[in-house]
C-alpha positions in Angstrom: 153.1 99.8 80.4 156.0 96.6 80.6 157.5 97.7 77.5 157.2 101.4 79.0 159.2 99.7 82.2 161.6 98.1 80.3 162.9 100.8 78.2 163.3 102.7 81.4 164.9 99.8 83.0 167.7 100.2 79.5 167.8 104.0 79.7 168.7 103.6 83.5 171.5 100.9 82.8 172.7 102.9 79.9 173.5 105.9 81.7 174.0 105.1 85.9 176.1 108.1 86.3 176.3 111.2 84.8 180.2 110.8 84.1 182.6 111.7 81.2 184.7 108.9 82.4 182.1 107.1 81.0 181.2 107.8 78.0 183.1 106.0 75.8 181.4 103.1 77.5 178.8 104.4 77.3 179.0 104.2 73.8 180.3 101.0 73.5 177.0 99.4 75.8 174.3 102.1 73.4 175.7 100.0 69.9 176.3 96.8 71.7 172.6 95.0 71.1 170.6 94.0 73.7 169.0 90.8 74.4 165.1 90.6 73.5 162.9 89.4 76.0 159.1 88.6 75.8 156.6 90.3 78.5 155.4 87.8 80.8 152.1 88.7 81.7 151.7 90.1 85.4 149.5 87.5 87.4 147.4 90.1 88.9 146.0 90.5 84.9 146.3 87.1 83.9 143.7 85.8 86.8 141.3 89.7 85.8 141.5 88.8 82.2 140.1 84.5 83.3 137.9 85.2 85.7 134.1 86.4 83.8 132.4 89.5 84.5 128.8 88.8 86.6 126.6 89.7 83.6 128.6 87.3 81.6 128.3 84.0 84.6 124.7 85.2 85.0 124.0 85.6 81.4 122.5 89.0 82.3 119.0 89.3 83.4 118.7 85.6 83.2 120.4 85.4 86.4 117.2 86.6 88.2 114.5 84.5 85.7 116.0 81.6 86.8 115.0 82.0 89.9 111.8 82.8 89.4 108.8 80.3 88.7 104.9 80.8 87.4 102.1 78.4 87.6 98.0 77.7 87.8 96.0 76.5 90.1 92.8 73.9 91.1 90.9 74.5 94.5 87.7 73.0 95.1 87.6 76.2 97.5 89.3 79.3 96.1 88.8 78.6 92.1 91.1 79.0 89.4 94.7 80.9 89.8 97.6 81.8 89.0 100.6 82.5 90.5 104.2 83.0 90.7 107.3 82.7 93.2 110.9 83.9 93.7 113.3 82.4 95.3 115.0 84.2 98.1 117.4 81.3 99.8 117.6 78.0 99.0 114.7 77.5 101.5 112.5 80.2 100.9 110.4 81.3 98.4 108.2 85.0 98.2 104.4 83.5 96.4 101.5 85.9 95.5 98.6 84.9 93.0 94.9 85.2 92.4 91.6 83.4 92.2 88.8 83.1 90.9 85.4 81.3 89.9 82.0 82.0 89.4 79.0 80.0 89.9 75.2 80.9 89.7 72.8 78.1 90.9 68.4 78.5 92.2 67.3 76.8 95.0 64.1 76.7 97.2 64.4 77.3 100.8 61.4 77.2 102.6 59.1 78.5 100.1 61.4 81.5 99.2 63.3 81.3 95.8 66.7 82.4 96.1 68.9 83.2 92.3 72.3 83.0 93.8 75.8 84.0 92.3 78.8 81.8 94.2 81.8 84.2 93.5 85.2 82.6 95.0 87.5 86.0 94.1 90.7 86.1 95.8 94.3 87.5 96.3 97.2 85.4 98.3 100.8 86.1 99.5 102.7 83.4 100.8 106.3 82.9 102.4 107.3 79.6 101.6 109.7 78.0 104.2 111.0 74.5 103.1 111.3 72.3 105.5 112.7 69.3 103.7 113.3 69.2 99.5 109.7 70.5 98.3 108.0 69.6 101.8 107.2 73.4 103.5 105.2 75.4 105.0 103.1 79.4 103.8 101.8 81.5 105.8 100.3 84.1 104.5 97.3 86.9 104.2 94.2 85.8 101.9 92.6 89.3 101.0 89.1 89.4 98.8 86.4 91.3 98.3 84.2 90.2 101.4 81.0 89.1 99.6 80.6 85.4 98.8 77.6 84.9 97.7 74.8 87.1 96.3 71.3 86.2 95.3 67.7 88.1 94.8 64.7 86.6 97.1 61.1 86.2 95.8 58.2 85.1 96.8 55.3 84.6 94.0 51.4 86.1 94.8 49.5 84.1 96.6 52.3 81.3 97.9 53.1 80.4 102.0 56.8 81.0 102.6 58.2 80.2 107.2 60.5 82.5 108.3 62.4 81.3 111.3 59.4 78.9 112.3 57.0 81.5 111.3 54.8 80.7 108.2 53.3 83.6 105.8 51.9 84.4 102.7 53.0 86.7 99.4 50.3 89.7 98.9 49.4 89.0 95.6 49.2 93.2 96.3 52.7 93.8 96.7 54.7 90.1 96.4 58.0 89.3 98.3 60.9 90.3 97.1 64.6 90.8 98.5 68.1 90.4 98.6 70.4 88.2 100.4 73.9 88.3 100.7 77.2 85.9 103.0 79.9 88.3 103.6 83.5 87.4 105.1 85.8 89.6 106.1 87.9 91.3 103.7 92.1 90.5 105.1 92.7 86.7 106.5 95.4 85.6 107.7 96.3 81.9 106.5 98.4 79.1 106.5 99.3 75.9 104.5 100.9 72.9 104.0 102.2 71.1 101.1 104.2 69.6 99.3 106.1 70.5 95.5 108.0 74.1 94.6 106.9 76.2 92.3 111.1 77.4 91.5 112.5 73.8 91.8 115.8 73.4 91.9 118.7 71.9 89.6 118.6 71.0 86.1 114.5 70.5 86.6 112.2 73.2 84.9 108.6 71.4 85.4 106.9 71.0 88.8 103.9 70.0 90.6 102.4 70.8 94.2 99.9 69.8 96.6 99.0 71.9 99.3 95.9 71.6 102.5 95.3 74.4 105.0 93.0 77.0 105.6 92.5 81.4 106.3 90.9 82.8 109.4 88.0 84.9 107.5 86.2 85.6 110.5 82.2 84.4 111.6 80.5 84.9 108.5 77.7 86.9 108.6 74.2 86.6 106.1 72.1 89.1 105.7 68.7 88.7 104.2 66.7 91.6 102.9 63.0 92.0 102.4 60.5 94.3 100.6 56.6 94.0 99.8 54.0 93.2 102.1 53.1 89.7 103.7 49.7 88.2 105.0 49.0 85.6 107.8 48.4 81.9 105.9 44.4 83.2 104.9 46.0 86.0 102.9 44.2 88.4 105.0 46.3 91.2 107.9 48.5 92.4 105.0 50.9 94.6 106.0 54.4 96.4 104.6 57.8 94.8 105.6 59.0 98.0 106.8 55.7 98.4 109.4 55.4 94.5 110.3 57.6 93.9 113.6 56.5 90.4 113.7 57.9 90.1 110.2 61.4 91.8 111.2 61.5 89.1 114.2 61.4 86.7 111.9 64.1 88.5 108.9 66.9 88.5 112.2 66.2 85.2 113.4 67.1 83.9 110.5 69.3 85.4 109.7 70.9 83.6 112.9 70.4 80.3 112.1 71.8 81.2 108.3 74.5 82.2 110.2 75.0 79.7 113.3 75.1 76.8 110.7 78.1 78.2 108.4 80.0 79.4 111.4 82.2 77.3 110.5 84.0 78.6 107.2 84.9 81.3 109.8 88.7 78.8 109.7 88.1 78.6 105.4 89.5 75.3 104.4 91.6 75.4 101.3 92.9 72.5 99.8 94.6 73.1 96.2 96.8 71.2 93.0 99.2 73.0 91.1 101.6 73.2 88.7 104.2 75.0 87.9 107.7 76.1 85.0 110.7 77.6 85.8 111.7 80.6 84.6 
């Protein structure tokens, strides 16, 4: 474009006005060689050429990935977890993850044998707000199946057991058996306080994070379901569980006792130690 402008400028100077009197001078001017001047790049074009494209400046997709971090966590109340975070602003991260741990044990309570499985399964989403450097507060939500503990119950025939202060004997013909469970709300608001950032700033790629807080999971609910027949302590007057109102009252009272003993867990504690890596 610059060369075309220069040629047009020369043509205008060669033919300033159409007149016969100027034809001779015009002929001389055409024959006279003109000095050539080097083209000077326009400032706008030079500035545009010096600015790299967004994709080049950010390294393509690396610009987004550099604001993400992944990590693992270990918690005595949540189990082993994995999580990922995205830096929305220098002071705000959005973070999500999941946790899992399973433990099976057998124990005896007042003559009733429990074969229980504890499952710590949960998902989490948090908004990390950094108050000062890596010190942060993280409101969020916890999601879980709700069934924290499930157990199989049994009392061998002829053995005695106690429910809510009343002693029974398991029938020889139809021994006591059943199931038990411990449940929480499936969605619980949570709040965490901690230090560390899953997406560290500067040239740091690795991070360590410690958090403490809790989730309001609601009042835990214990459920006991028995089958079989219960007798008096001497093995007489055996009645099926379904038609024994005294036994049903004992079960209801025992559930209430269990619920009262673990009611503190409505505010479920969370302690977590994590290790992260910025992409």
